[in-house]
One Martini backbone bead per residue (centre of mass of N, CA, C, O) as a GRO file, in nm:
protein
  351
    1MET     BB    1  -0.034   0.009   2.328
    2ALA     BB    2   0.169  -0.074   2.112
    3THR     BB    3   0.200  -0.218   1.819
    4VAL     BB    4   0.221  -0.536   1.736
    5ALA     BB    5   0.481  -0.719   1.534
    6TYR     BB    6   0.599  -0.992   1.316
    7CYS     BB    7   0.708  -0.761   1.133
    8THR     BB    8   0.885  -0.537   0.947
    9ARG     BB    9   0.881  -0.265   0.740
   10GLU     BB   10   1.155  -0.351   0.596
   11MET     BB   11   1.078  -0.632   0.494
   12VAL     BB   12   0.847  -0.549   0.311
   13MET     BB   13   1.000  -0.343   0.131
   14ALA     BB   14   1.213  -0.535   0.036
   15ALA     BB   15   1.011  -0.733  -0.104
   16LEU     BB   16   0.888  -0.488  -0.287
   17ASP     BB   17   1.085  -0.271  -0.366
   18VAL     BB   18   1.046   0.008  -0.194
   19ALA     BB   19   1.030   0.319  -0.087
   20GLU     BB   20   1.090   0.505   0.209
   21VAL     BB   21   0.811   0.669   0.261
   22ALA     BB   22   0.546   0.805   0.430
   23ARG     BB   23   0.319   0.666   0.262
   24ASN     BB   24   0.425   0.380   0.256
   25SER     BB   25   0.460   0.340   0.561
   26ALA     BB   26   0.162   0.362   0.640
   27GLN     BB   27   0.062   0.138   0.471
   28VAL     BB   28   0.239  -0.093   0.588
   29ASP     BB   29   0.157  -0.060   0.888
   30ARG     BB   30  -0.134  -0.134   0.849
   31ALA     BB   31  -0.100  -0.412   0.726
   32ILE     BB   32   0.061  -0.543   0.957
   33GLU     BB   33  -0.171  -0.507   1.167
   34ALA     BB   34  -0.366  -0.695   1.004
   35ALA     BB   35  -0.176  -0.942   0.999
   36THR     BB   36  -0.143  -0.995   1.308
   37ASP     BB   37  -0.448  -1.030   1.355
   38ALA     BB   38  -0.486  -1.273   1.163
   39ILE     BB   39  -0.289  -1.464   1.328
   40HIS     BB   40  -0.447  -1.469   1.579
   41GLY     BB   41  -0.710  -1.595   1.448
   42LEU     BB   42  -0.580  -1.853   1.332
   43LEU     BB   43  -0.391  -1.962   1.602
   44LYS     BB   44  -0.475  -1.866   1.906
   45ARG     BB   45  -0.206  -1.678   1.954
   46ARG     BB   46   0.084  -1.543   2.114
   47PHE     BB   47   0.429  -1.399   1.997
   48TYR     BB   48   0.451  -1.245   2.275
   49PRO     BB   49   0.562  -1.086   2.552
   50GLN     BB   50   0.360  -1.043   2.875
   51LEU     BB   51   0.316  -0.865   3.147
   52ALA     BB   52   0.082  -1.020   3.399
   53THR     BB   53  -0.242  -1.055   3.540
   54ARG     BB   54  -0.439  -1.343   3.592
   55TYR     BB   55  -0.766  -1.484   3.599
   56PHE     BB   56  -0.923  -1.763   3.770
   57ASP     BB   57  -1.097  -2.029   3.834
   58TRP     BB   58  -1.158  -2.279   4.009
   59PRO     BB   59  -1.082  -2.580   3.886
   60ASN     BB   60  -1.356  -2.738   3.942
   61HIS     BB   61  -1.501  -2.520   3.736
   62GLN     BB   62  -1.333  -2.658   3.486
   63TYR     BB   63  -1.349  -2.967   3.490
   64ALA     BB   64  -1.098  -3.041   3.682
   65ARG     BB   65  -0.852  -3.102   3.851
   66PRO     BB   66  -0.783  -2.957   4.159
   67TRP     BB   67  -0.455  -2.936   4.080
   68ARG     BB   68  -0.549  -2.823   3.781
   69LEU     BB   69  -0.462  -2.547   3.564
   70TRP     BB   70  -0.608  -2.415   3.301
   71LEU     BB   71  -0.510  -2.150   3.052
   72ASP     BB   72  -0.544  -2.154   2.763
   73GLN     BB   73  -0.477  -1.862   2.606
   74ASP     BB   74  -0.283  -1.817   2.879
   75GLU     BB   75   0.010  -1.854   2.817
   76LEU     BB   76   0.324  -1.956   2.958
   77ILE     BB   77   0.671  -1.880   3.051
   78SER     BB   78   0.634  -1.740   3.347
   79VAL     BB   79   0.648  -1.721   3.719
   80SER     BB   80   0.615  -1.497   4.004
   81SER     BB   81   0.290  -1.548   4.092
   82LEU     BB   82   0.078  -1.762   4.318
   83VAL     BB   83  -0.277  -1.719   4.377
   84ALA     BB   84  -0.513  -1.892   4.623
   85GLY     BB   85  -0.738  -1.777   4.814
   86GLY     BB   86  -0.504  -1.555   4.912
   87VAL     BB   87  -0.272  -1.774   4.873
   88THR     BB   88   0.057  -1.837   4.850
   89ILE     BB   89   0.237  -2.032   4.619
   90PRO     BB   90   0.508  -2.185   4.613
   91SER     BB   91   0.729  -2.263   4.360
   92ASN     BB   92   0.791  -2.561   4.488
   93ASP     BB   93   0.450  -2.644   4.466
   94TYR     BB   94   0.475  -2.624   4.144
   95PHE     BB   95   0.397  -2.695   3.799
   96LEU     BB   96   0.496  -2.661   3.471
   97GLU     BB   97   0.293  -2.733   3.177
   98PRO     BB   98   0.493  -2.895   2.979
   99ALA     BB   99   0.812  -2.982   3.071
  100ASN     BB  100   0.934  -3.079   2.788
  101ASP     BB  101   0.805  -2.829   2.592
  102GLY     BB  102   0.834  -2.580   2.755
  103PRO     BB  103   0.769  -2.314   2.621
  104PRO     BB  104   0.456  -2.323   2.644
  105TYR     BB  105   0.225  -2.312   2.906
  106THR     BB  106  -0.102  -2.474   2.978
  107ARG     BB  107  -0.033  -2.549   3.291
  108ILE     BB  108  -0.099  -2.588   3.648
  109GLU     BB  109   0.052  -2.787   3.903
  110VAL     BB  110   0.023  -2.926   4.199
  111ASP     BB  111   0.208  -3.067   4.423
  112LEU     BB  112   0.119  -3.375   4.582
  113ALA     BB  113   0.375  -3.349   4.801
  114SER     BB  114   0.229  -3.109   4.909
  115SER     BB  115   0.033  -2.866   5.098
  116SER     BB  116  -0.085  -2.746   4.869
  117ALA     BB  117  -0.356  -2.551   4.710
  118PHE     BB  118  -0.658  -2.478   4.540
  119ALA     BB  119  -0.828  -2.229   4.662
  120PRO     BB  120  -1.148  -2.059   4.650
  121GLY     BB  121  -1.248  -1.913   4.880
  122ALA     BB  122  -1.546  -1.743   4.878
  123THR     BB  123  -1.517  -1.814   4.577
  124HIS     BB  124  -1.459  -1.942   4.247
  125GLN     BB  125  -1.421  -1.666   4.148
  126ARG     BB  126  -1.130  -1.558   4.082
  127ALA     BB  127  -0.922  -1.733   4.276
  128VAL     BB  128  -0.687  -1.718   4.059
  129ALA     BB  129  -0.355  -1.571   4.056
  130VAL     BB  130  -0.139  -1.490   3.769
  131THR     BB  131   0.201  -1.385   3.765
  132GLY     BB  132   0.360  -1.310   3.453
  133LEU     BB  133   0.479  -1.447   3.158
  134PHE     BB  134   0.312  -1.414   2.859
  135GLY     BB  135   0.312  -1.657   2.595
  136TYR     BB  136   0.505  -1.832   2.377
  137SER     BB  137   0.787  -1.655   2.381
  138ALA     BB  138   1.135  -1.526   2.490
  139ASP     BB  139   1.313  -1.503   2.248
  140GLU     BB  140   1.658  -1.385   2.190
  141ASP     BB  141   1.873  -1.128   2.061
  142GLN     BB  142   2.177  -0.974   2.060
  143VAL     BB  143   2.208  -0.626   1.909
  144GLY     BB  144   2.346  -0.452   2.159
  145ASP     BB  145   2.457  -0.141   2.317
  146LEU     BB  146   2.499   0.095   2.541
  147THR     BB  147   2.686   0.419   2.540
  148ALA     BB  148   2.457   0.549   2.723
  149THR     BB  149   2.243   0.681   2.915
  150LEU     BB  150   1.905   0.589   2.988
  151GLY     BB  151   1.626   0.730   3.072
  152ALA     BB  152   1.306   0.754   3.276
  153THR     BB  153   1.178   0.862   2.995
  154GLU     BB  154   1.017   0.899   2.702
  155GLY     BB  155   1.216   1.143   2.589
  156ALA     BB  156   1.467   0.997   2.610
  157THR     BB  157   1.823   0.981   2.530
  158GLY     BB  158   2.051   0.782   2.334
  159SER     BB  159   2.309   0.533   2.275
  160ALA     BB  160   2.427   0.287   2.023
  161THR     BB  161   2.549  -0.026   1.942
  162TRP     BB  162   2.541  -0.245   1.653
  163THR     BB  163   2.546  -0.589   1.525
  164THR     BB  164   2.293  -0.497   1.344
  165ALA     BB  165   2.057  -0.388   1.077
  166ARG     BB  166   1.788  -0.564   1.195
  167ILE     BB  167   1.630  -0.282   1.294
  168GLY     BB  168   1.286  -0.243   1.308
  169VAL     BB  169   0.972  -0.147   1.256
  170GLY     BB  170   0.821  -0.334   1.540
  171ALA     BB  171   1.029  -0.401   1.722
  172ILE     BB  172   1.133  -0.587   2.011
  173LEU     BB  173   1.282  -0.457   2.296
  174ARG     BB  174   1.550  -0.519   2.556
  175ILE     BB  175   1.617  -0.354   2.874
  176ASP     BB  176   1.648  -0.536   3.098
  177SER     BB  177   1.306  -0.517   3.202
  178GLU     BB  178   1.253  -0.341   2.952
  179ARG     BB  179   1.010  -0.283   2.705
  180MET     BB  180   1.011  -0.217   2.346
  181ILE     BB  181   0.906  -0.012   2.054
  182VAL     BB  182   0.971   0.039   1.733
  183THR     BB  183   0.856   0.339   1.537
  184ALA     BB  184   1.151   0.456   1.430
  185LYS     BB  185   1.392   0.580   1.199
  186THR     BB  186   1.724   0.743   1.218
  187MET     BB  187   1.956   0.967   1.152
  188VAL     BB  188   2.314   0.928   1.210
  189ASP     BB  189   2.620   1.039   1.301
  190SER     BB  190   2.914   0.864   1.259
  191THR     BB  191   3.179   1.062   1.266
  192GLN     BB  192   3.241   1.009   0.970
  193ASN     BB  193   3.420   1.029   0.647
  194LEU     BB  194   3.471   1.057   0.333
  195GLY     BB  195   3.706   0.917   0.143
  196GLY     BB  196   3.936   0.972  -0.073
  197ALA     BB  197   3.787   1.097  -0.381
  198GLY     BB  198   3.521   1.009  -0.346
  199LEU     BB  199   3.205   1.039  -0.551
  200GLN     BB  200   3.047   0.957  -0.820
  201ALA     BB  201   2.774   0.975  -1.065
  202SER     BB  202   2.785   0.637  -1.025
  203SER     BB  203   2.676   0.299  -1.008
  204SER     BB  204   3.002   0.198  -1.016
  205ASP     BB  205   3.057   0.373  -0.759
  206VAL     BB  206   3.088   0.158  -0.458
  207THR     BB  207   3.318   0.288  -0.278
  208VAL     BB  208   3.344   0.355   0.080
  209PRO     BB  209   3.559   0.537   0.258
  210VAL     BB  210   3.681   0.482   0.589
  211SER     BB  211   3.819   0.482   0.913
  212GLY     BB  212   3.579   0.261   1.050
  213GLY     BB  213   3.427  -0.033   0.950
  214ALA     BB  214   3.329  -0.162   1.233
  215ALA     BB  215   3.081   0.058   1.261
  216PHE     BB  216   2.959  -0.124   1.037
  217ALA     BB  217   2.682  -0.283   0.855
  218VAL     BB  218   2.541  -0.506   0.691
  219GLU     BB  219   2.236  -0.342   0.561
  220GLU     BB  220   2.306  -0.062   0.596
  221VAL     BB  221   2.211   0.282   0.597
  222LEU     BB  222   2.326   0.549   0.401
  223ALA     BB  223   2.429   0.909   0.415
  224ILE     BB  224   2.518   1.133   0.150
  225ASP     BB  225   2.381   1.396   0.177
  226SER     BB  226   2.094   1.292  -0.031
  227GLU     BB  227   2.215   1.002  -0.044
  228ARG     BB  228   2.149   0.674  -0.051
  229MET     BB  229   2.287   0.361   0.090
  230LEU     BB  230   2.372   0.015   0.062
  231ILE     BB  231   2.525  -0.223   0.243
  232VAL     BB  232   2.679  -0.532   0.095
  233ASP     BB  233   2.977  -0.475   0.199
  234LYS     BB  234   3.304  -0.539   0.366
  235THR     BB  235   3.663  -0.423   0.364
  236GLY     BB  236   3.741  -0.291   0.627
  237ASN     BB  237   3.742   0.052   0.520
  238ASN     BB  238   3.546  -0.072   0.294
  239LEU     BB  239   3.242   0.004   0.135
  240THR     BB  240   2.990  -0.168  -0.019
  241VAL     BB  241   2.744  -0.030  -0.249
  242LYS     BB  242   2.416   0.080  -0.311
  243ARG     BB  243   2.291   0.310  -0.505
  244ALA     BB  244   2.014   0.499  -0.480
  245TRP     BB  245   1.854   0.451  -0.230
  246ASP     BB  246   1.513   0.485  -0.158
  247GLY     BB  247   1.477   0.689  -0.423
  248THR     BB  248   1.729   0.831  -0.469
  249VAL     BB  249   1.986   1.043  -0.596
  250LEU     BB  250   2.231   1.037  -0.802
  251ALA     BB  251   2.559   1.158  -0.676
  252ALA     BB  252   2.802   1.360  -0.592
  253HIS     BB  253   3.100   1.337  -0.374
  254SER     BB  254   3.301   1.466  -0.141
  255ALA     BB  255   3.565   1.470   0.037
  256GLY     BB  256   3.457   1.486   0.373
  257ALA     BB  257   3.189   1.386   0.398
  258ASP     BB  258   2.928   1.306   0.567
  259VAL     BB  259   2.834   1.014   0.754
  260TYR     BB  260   2.532   0.856   0.763
  261THR     BB  261   2.302   0.649   0.978
  262LEU     BB  262   2.031   0.410   0.999
  263THR     BB  263   2.031   0.383   1.372
  264GLY     BB  264   1.808   0.528   1.480
  265VAL     BB  265   1.565   0.524   1.743
  266GLU     BB  266   1.228   0.506   1.812
  267LEU     BB  267   1.038   0.476   2.136
  268ASP     BB  268   0.818   0.272   2.315
  269ARG     BB  269   0.790   0.276   2.641
  270GLY     BB  270   0.690   0.050   2.861
  271GLU     BB  271   0.607  -0.235   2.741
  272LEU     BB  272   0.432  -0.527   2.802
  273GLY     BB  273   0.409  -0.455   3.133
  274THR     BB  274   0.628  -0.251   3.161
  275THR     BB  275   0.864  -0.013   3.284
  276ILE     BB  276   1.014   0.269   3.308
  277ALA     BB  277   1.374   0.294   3.293
  278ALA     BB  278   1.691   0.308   3.386
  279HIS     BB  279   2.006   0.300   3.185
  280SER     BB  280   2.319   0.186   3.142
  281SER     BB  281   2.602   0.197   3.031
  282GLY     BB  282   2.637  -0.131   2.865
  283ALA     BB  283   2.369  -0.221   2.821
  284ASP     BB  284   2.196  -0.465   2.685
  285ILE     BB  285   2.044  -0.560   2.372
  286PHE     BB  286   1.728  -0.689   2.290
  287ARG     BB  287   1.554  -0.913   2.047
  288HIS     BB  288   1.279  -1.033   1.956
  289ARG     BB  289   1.192  -1.374   1.846
  290VAL     BB  290   1.031  -1.465   1.581
  291PRO     BB  291   0.910  -1.709   1.434
  292PRO     BB  292   0.977  -1.771   1.112
  293LEU     BB  293   0.693  -1.852   1.006
  294ILE     BB  294   0.547  -1.607   1.124
  295ARG     BB  295   0.713  -1.394   0.982
  296ASP     BB  296   0.646  -1.488   0.684
  297LEU     BB  297   0.342  -1.467   0.712
  298ALA     BB  298   0.335  -1.161   0.763
  299VAL     BB  299   0.462  -1.071   0.498
  300ALA     BB  300   0.245  -1.214   0.317
  301GLU     BB  301  -0.006  -1.070   0.430
  302THR     BB  302   0.087  -0.794   0.362
  303ILE     BB  303   0.124  -0.809   0.068
  304ASN     BB  304  -0.153  -0.901  -0.009
  305GLN     BB  305  -0.296  -0.653   0.095
  306LEU     BB  306  -0.148  -0.439  -0.082
  307GLN     BB  307  -0.232  -0.566  -0.359
  308GLN     BB  308  -0.533  -0.574  -0.327
  309GLU     BB  309  -0.565  -0.268  -0.276
  310THR     BB  310  -0.456  -0.176  -0.549
  311ALA     BB  311  -0.677  -0.372  -0.703
  312GLY     BB  312  -0.956  -0.365  -0.554
  313TYR     BB  313  -0.981  -0.665  -0.475
  314ALA     BB  314  -0.899  -0.771  -0.803
  315ARG     BB  315  -0.678  -0.966  -0.852
  316VAL     BB  316  -0.471  -1.038  -1.127
  317ILE     BB  317  -0.317  -1.291  -1.362
  318GLY     BB  318  -0.241  -1.166  -1.636
  319GLU     BB  319  -0.371  -1.161  -1.981
  320GLY     BB  320  -0.657  -1.181  -2.116
  321GLU     BB  321  -0.712  -1.521  -2.151
  322THR     BB  322  -0.492  -1.566  -1.899
  323ALA     BB  323  -0.662  -1.445  -1.699
  324ARG     BB  324  -0.653  -1.461  -1.332
  325GLU     BB  325  -0.706  -1.512  -1.025
  326GLY     BB  326  -0.543  -1.426  -0.727
  327THR     BB  327  -0.498  -1.678  -0.483
  328GLY     BB  328  -0.245  -1.723  -0.310
  329ARG     BB  329  -0.109  -2.016  -0.266
  330GLY     BB  330   0.140  -1.956  -0.096
  331LEU     BB  331  -0.030  -1.846   0.142
  332PHE     BB  332  -0.187  -2.101   0.203
  333ASP     BB  333   0.064  -2.270   0.275
  334LEU     BB  334   0.152  -2.099   0.508
  335ARG     BB  335  -0.105  -2.133   0.676
  336ARG     BB  336  -0.095  -2.441   0.705
  337ASP     BB  337   0.184  -2.459   0.845
  338ALA     BB  338   0.112  -2.289   1.084
  339VAL     BB  339  -0.108  -2.446   1.195
  340ALA     BB  340   0.045  -2.719   1.232
  341ARG     BB  341   0.271  -2.586   1.421
  342TYR     BB  342   0.092  -2.331   1.595
  343GLY     BB  343  -0.181  -2.425   1.641
  344ARG     BB  344  -0.447  -2.380   1.878
  345GLN     BB  345  -0.650  -2.587   2.060
  346ALA     BB  346  -0.940  -2.579   2.173
  347ARG     BB  347  -1.109  -2.618   2.456
  348SER     BB  348  -1.356  -2.853   2.580
  349ARG     BB  349  -1.651  -2.843   2.785
  350ALA     BB  350  -1.870  -2.898   2.991
  351VAL     BB  351  -2.213  -2.764   3.093
   0.00000   0.00000   0.00000
């Protein structure tokens, strides 16, 4: 499985205001992976959806009521199949609890008005099998749609239109029932050209005329010749940009030059328990929504890791007599708030 991240590479680089080059990208990706793992350890739960089958002992051996199955760290979003002692329990014979707060659901209870029960089978061990979507939530935002068919192979290519530029490396996307993880972004020919009189090699020349402004989004990165630019606003068919973006060199550009956009994505297909499938043109593209506090904590943990690494894990603030160890107090506050809001309390049982 590709590495799951709670923030994107682009979020971290924007916060640090560093150029996206291969060396920086690899360092940031490694720090994001460590930050995500740290969040798992801190909060004892997962904030991404995963299709899976999990096995549990017969509830009586959990020291629980025989009709109540505690899920512990295997929190549920939805159930597609519940089997106990080799017998399938119909979906209308059990409840996902807590009914008023979930998902995530922390337990499954058999409807006492039904004839179903959690049967132990031959032994109590792994007597119950739950197949479904596990995790904290499956909240999503629609971010675009396919404009061509996407084949059912890992190397298949397709095209899409995006309603937002905030598709970054590490984002979880879903098309139909397949989930994918963005592993890289690439430049794509927008099929439009630089209009007007072109652009001068001046940071104050910030208007990029195009033939169809609706095809571009604010915060999208453009490339004209070898210079990258960030779209900060648009009015009709005029894009207002920040020049020499991502560490590129300010340059003059002639009218008619091709305009490229950083909208291509490379994907790890069939992730999080799903399988690679074919998708038709027009299919909606959804992006998994990480809770905002968890996203911000992931960015902060990543930045802290990068800055500590640069300082040899001895970061100080100030100089001379005013120098002091960088405690990261703001990070401590974020951790505290995340634990208060999202921390899962482990259940303890008699032995």
